N, C-alpha and C positions, 0 to 999 in steps of 0.2 A: 272512834268510829270512824273510818273511811270515806271519803264524800262519795255520791255517786258518780258521777262525774270523772273521779280519779284514774291515772295511770298508773298504774304498778309497774316500775322504774325498772322490773327488768321484765319484763316484757318486752318483744319487739316488738316495734311499728312494722315490721318488714322481712317478707321470709329472707330465709341462709342463700346468702348468693352463692347458686351452683360453681362444681369447684374448678368447671373449664374457664371460666367467666371472665378469668382475670387480662387483664392487657397485656399484649406480648412484653416482655423485658428489652430491654433496650443495654444493649453489652453500653458498659462503661467509656471503650474504646473507641465505639464509633466516632466516626470522622464528620465536623459538619462543615457547608458550602466553604468551595475552596475563599472567596472571599469572608467572612469568617476566621478561615483557617491562619489566612495569613495578617487580617489586625491581629488575633489572638498570639500571635507570632513576634510582632511588631509590639503589640503591646506588653506582653514578657521580657521582652528582652530592654524596653526602656526602663522596666519597672527595675529591673535588678541588675542596671550597667549603671556604675559607678558613672561615666564621664558625661552620658545621657540624665542621673540624677541631678550632677550638677544645676544650678538655672543658671547660673553663670556662664555655661560653658554652652558651645555649639554639639548637636547632637553628634553622635563618635559615626566615624566609613559606614557601619552595621548595621545603625539603625536607618540610614537613609539608604541605605539595600533594601532593608522591611521593608520602608515605608515606601519605597516608584513600586516594588512586585505586590506592594499591596495594590497602592491605585492602579495599577495598569490592568491587574482583576476585576476591580472592582469597577473604571469603565471598558472591560472588554461585557461584564455582565450586563453594565444598562447600556449599549452597546444592540446587544442578540432585544433586550427586552424592546427595546425601540422600534429594533427590526434595521440597522442602518450594519451597514456594510462598510467597510476598512476597520 
């Protein structure tokens, strides 16, 4: 015999959500902010480059270019946030 305060597990506590109440889907190919995209390119390169993966070697020239691009974008974004010019 069930307890008076027992809850039936098949019984929903909340009503069914409306069919159109789901949040909009975001496409998988949506790009993020430029700084994140630049860092992602740099990180992906460093993870897959044999020269960059060697702990005893200096990063390759491509990694240097990608890092400089990432740093330049980050610096520019920071300047925009702080209201600096130049």
